[in-house]
N, C-alpha and C positions, 0 to 999 in steps of 0.2 A: 574493405568495403567502403569505409568512410573516406579513404583517399580517392576512390573512384568517384564518389559523389562530389567531392571538392573539385576534382578535375573537370567534371561535367558542368558544374556551376560556373567555374572560371571560363569554360568554353562559351557558355551562354552570355556571360558578362562581356567577353570579347566581341561576340557577334553583335550585341545590341549597344555596346558602348556605355553600359551602366552596371553598377554593382548589383548582383543578384543574391537572393537568399532562397534556400530550399527548405520546405517543411513537409512532414508527412501529413497524412489526411487527418490526423488528430491535432494538427497545428503545432507540432513540436519541431523546433529548429534542428536541422540536420547539418547544413553547411551554409556559409555565407562568403561573398566576395569581399575583397579589400575596398575600404572607403578612403579614397585619397583626395576627395573634393574639398575645396575651401567653402563650399556652399553650406551655410548653417542648416538649411532646410533639408539637406541630404540625410541628416541624423535627427529626425524629429522624435518626440517622446515615444511614439509607437515603435519605431525601428530600434531605438536605443534600448527600450525595455525588452524587446524581442531578443536581441543579441545578448544582453546581460543575463536575462533569466531563462532564456530558451523556452519560454512558454507564454501563453496569453490566457485571458479569461473566457468563460463561456459566452459572455456578452459580445466579446470581440469576434469570436468564431461565428456566432449567429449573425452579426452585422455583415461580415464579409460573405457568408453563404447566402445572404439576402440578395446578392448581385448575381446569383446563379452559377457560381464557380464550380459547385459540385456536379453540375449537369453539363457544363460547357465542354466543347471539344476543341476550342480554339482560344486565342488570347481574349481576356476580358479586361476592359479598362474600368477602373474604379476612381471616382472623383475624390478630390481632397475634402476633408471634413475637419477643419481647424478645431471645432469644439470638442472633437474626439481625440485630439492630439495627432491627427493625420494631416500634416501641413502640406504634403505633396501627394498628388494622385498616384495610383499604383497601376501597374500592368501585371495581371495574374496569368501565368501559363499553366493550365491544368496538366498534371502529370498522370497519364492513364496507362493501363495495360489491359488489353482485351475488353475495352469498354468500361472498366472499373477504375474510378479515381484512386490513385495511390498517394498523391501529395500535390504540392503547389510550388511553382517557382514565382518569386515576387521581384519586381523591379520598380524603381521610382520612375514615374512617367515624366516626360519633358516635352517642350514644344520647340521644334518639331520632333515628334517621336520617331521610333524606328519604322522603316518602311515595311511593306508587306513581305518582301523577299527575305529580309533579315528575320522577321517574326516567324516565317515559315521554316527557316533554317533552325531557329531556336526551338520550335516545336518538335523538330526531328530529334534534337538532343534531349528534350523533355521525354520523348518516347523511350529513349535508352535508359533514362533515369527510372521510368515506370517499370521497365523490366527488372532492374536491380531491386527496386522496392518490393515488387511482387515476389521475387525469389527470396528476399530477406523475410518477408511475411510468412512464406511457406516454411522456411527454416525455423522461425519462431513458433509456428503452430506445432511442428514436429517436436520441438523442445518441450512445449507445454504439455503435449500428450505424454511424452516420456516421463516428465516430472510427475504428472498425475498418476501414471502407472506405478511409479516407485512408491508413492504415498498410499496407494489403495491396494497394492498387491499383498496377498497373504505372505507370511513368513516362509522361508525355504526357497525352493528352486524358482518359484514365480517371482519373488522379489529379486533374486539373483539375476534373472533374465531381464527384468525391468531396469536394474541398475546398469547392466551391460549395455542395453540399448541407449540409455541416457548418456552413458560415457561416449558412445559413438556420436550421438547428436551434438554433444558439447564440443567435440573436437579437441585439438591440442589444449592442454591445460585443464582438461575436464576433471582430473583428479586433484586439482589444487584446492586450497581452502575455500569452504563455502559456509554459509549460514542459512538457516530456514527462518522465515518470517510468517506468522499467522495473523491475519487481520480479521477480526470477528465483531459483529456479523458482517457479511458482505452482500450488498444488494445487487442483483443483476449479474451480468456477465463479467468475465475478467477483462481488464483493460488491454488494449492492443499492445501497449509497451509501458514499461516502468523504468525510469532512470536507474541504472546500476543493477538491474535485475537480469539474470541469465535466463530465467523462465518464470512464468506465472500461470496459475490455473485456479479454478474454483472447485472445491471439494465439499461434500456434505460434512456437517459438524459431527464428529465421531461421538456417538453416544457412549456413556460410561460403560466400561467393560468390554467394548467391541474392539477387535483388532482392525477392522475395516468397516466401511459403511454397510449397514444392514440391508436386507432385501428390500427392493423398491426405492432405495435411496438415490439411484441413478436412473436417468431417463434412457430411452432406447438409443439415443445417440451417444451415450456414455457420459454426458454432462450431468452436473448436479441437478436433481429434481427440485421442484419448488419446495420451500421450507428453509429451515436454518442452514446456512452454508457459510463457509469462510473462504478467504482468499489466501492461497499459499504462494509464497514468493521465494525463489531460489536466488541467493545473492552470492556472487563470486567476490571473495575478499582480497584486498590488496592494500598496500600502503602501511604507514606507521600506525594508524588507528584502524584496526581490522574491521570493526563494526560500523565505521562511518558510512560505507555504501548501503548497509541495511537501514540506517537511520535516514539517509537521503531518500531511499525508496519509500519509507513510511511517511516521510514529510510530504511526498507527492500524493500518497494514497488516501490518507485519513481525512484531510480537509475536503478533498474532492468527493470521496465516498459519502461523507457526512452532508454533502450538499453545499459546502461553503465555497468551493472554488470553481466547479465546472470543469470544462475541457482544459486539457494541458497542452502546452506547446504553442509556438507562434513565431512566425517570421514576419509578421506584419504588425497590426496595431496592438498596442497595449489596450486599446479598445476605448470605446466611449467612456470617458472618465477613467483615464489610465491610473494604474496602481503604482506604488513605489517600486522602481526597478530593482530594489534589493529584496523584494518580497516575492513569494509565490502567489498562487491564486488567492484572491480575496485578502491579500496582505498577510497571509500566513508565512512565517519564516520558511525560506526555501530549503534550509538544511538544518538537521539536528532538532527534530521535534522535542519540545520539553517533555520530560517524563512527569511533570507536575500538573496538577489540575484535573478537572473532571474529563472523562472521555467524551470526545465530540459525538453527539448523537448516540451515546451509549456504545460507541465503537471502541474497542481496545486492540492492542497489538502485542504479540509476544515474539521475542527474538531468542533464538537458540544460541548456545555456545558455538564457536567455530568448529567445524569438522575438517579433517585433513584429507579424507577419502570419501568417495561417493557411497560406499556401503554403509557409512555412518549417517546418511540422510534420514532414514526412517526414525532413528533415535532422536536426531536433531528436530525432526518435525514434531515428535511427541513433546520435546522440550518447549518448542514454540507454542504449541497448543496449550500446554499447561501454564505457560507464562501469560498467555492471553486470558485464560480462565482466571488466573490469580489477579490480573489487573482489573478484571470485571468484579471480582469478589472483594477486593481490597482497594478502595479508591486512593488511599494514601500512596500506593505504588505508582499511581499516575496512569495515564492512558497507554503508555508504552512501557512494557516491563521486560527486562532481560532475565533469562532463566537463572543466571548467576546471582540475581538480586532479589529473588522472591522468597528467600528464607525457608520457613517450614513447609511452604507449599511444594517445594521440590520433592520432599519426602512423601508428603500426602498424595501428590500426583502419582508417585510410583507405587505406593502400597495401598492406595484407596481409589482404584479406578472407578469403583462404584461408590456412591454416597454411603457412608457408614450408617448402618441401621442396627445400632446396638439397643437391646431392649431397655437398658437403663436410661438412655437419653431420648428414646423415641417420643415420649410425651412432651418433654421440654422443647423439642425441635418441631413440634406440631404447630398449626396455625393459631392455637389458643394462647400461646405464651411467648410472643415475640419480645416483650419487654424483659421478661425473666432471662431469656436466652441472651439478649444483648448485655444485660447486667453481668451474667456469668462470664461472658467472653471478655468484657472490659476488665473485670476483676482478675481474670487469669492473665490477660495481656499485661496487667500492671504487677505481675509476679506476686499476686495475693496481698498487695499492700492496700489496705482498706482506704487510707486517706487519699492516695493517688486515684484510686478507682472512683471514690465518691466525687472528687473534684472533676474527673473526666466526664462523669455522668451528669454532673450538676445537681446532685441530690445530697441530702444529709447522711452522715455516716450511719445513723440508726436505721434510715430507710434502706441503705445498702445491706445492713445486717438482716433486716426483715426479708428482703428479696432473696438473699443467699440461703436463708433458712427454708424458704419456699422451694428453691432449687433442690436442696437436699431432700426435702419431702417428696418431690416429684420423681427424682432420679434414684433415690436410695443410696446416693454416694455421699461420702464423708469428705468435705473439702479441706479437712485437716490432714488427709492422707495423700501422699504424693502420687500414687498410682491412680487413685480416683480422680485427682485433678488432671492427670495426663489423659485419661480416657475421655473426660468431659471436654478438655481443650481440643483434642483431636477430633471429636465428634462435631464440635462447633465449627472448627476450621474446614473440615471436610464438607459440612453442609454449605458453607459459603462457596467452596470450590465447585461444587456440583449443583448449586442452586439455579 
């Protein structure tokens, strides 16, 4: 399909005698023609950034849409704006199918520009591009529905049927290695496309102990009802670093969803006040989101281990969900957590789908004793070493001993006993996981 787009873009370039770029309606670069001009203005900062990063900012998108390109049915001329890094004017050919805009073809304007006959011929090619984009969008919608069905179907024959349907939708290589990504919480609808993703969908956040979303969690159209919801991403893995595609997808999603980056994609301006071409939206690194630091806007992501066959996707999704929960519960894990790196939360997620409600720890975990609960957790995290725990808490060792004595009084547990420590530690960690 990508080869078809490139051929059509080259055809437009030949018709109009200027290099063309093609973007989808989200301003994501799909194909671009060769630049062999000695004119320095042919590669202004806007176009350079577009080709290098394959995306632009929300401000750029808004600026171009202000010229009516989303409503236009014919070529639109856009003047130069040097202050915005647009040193040359643009000609935009809207790409439509059945009246709906599917994308845009961009060319650098010149004087004299292409005549009406050449522009009309180029618009006919743009219509052929519109058909391809519409077909690709329908295929993507089918994939998203199939992926969602796999994640929400009950176990047994329903899940088997959903997996079989997804395999057909994925086509050749559908049973190759994949990973699941959970981004939580997710505001609004699923994005139209995510780099490196085979499918994306929005699903309700599974409540503790549920195999699938409970009654009323979905609307009449089958999409997630208002309330807590997460984004599920299916990533096809390839290359020496198998999880690199998953990290690339996350790097595009989290800044954007947190409101930092806005729209993705761009074959035109890097926009009024262009960003560093080596960065994504709002200057966020384009690849390999750091797993360190606080989650942006409270958002976290979990990445499953790779799975070799599609029947393993439901288990991979549970891993991704648990990793996202762990990242939210334990900030030191960072905003992005891999299932393989969440330590005890792997076991807690498996054995404690519901928050542990042990009578011994119930009072300690209530709203009246947050400082005592934190003290007990830090003490146990420090392997019962009082000096380390007191230093981590910033308190005197005698204060630590006093608080631990209060914990023993509240719980009836003996912190000198290994099994009592294990029960308390599991209860504290499970409370974080399901908080």
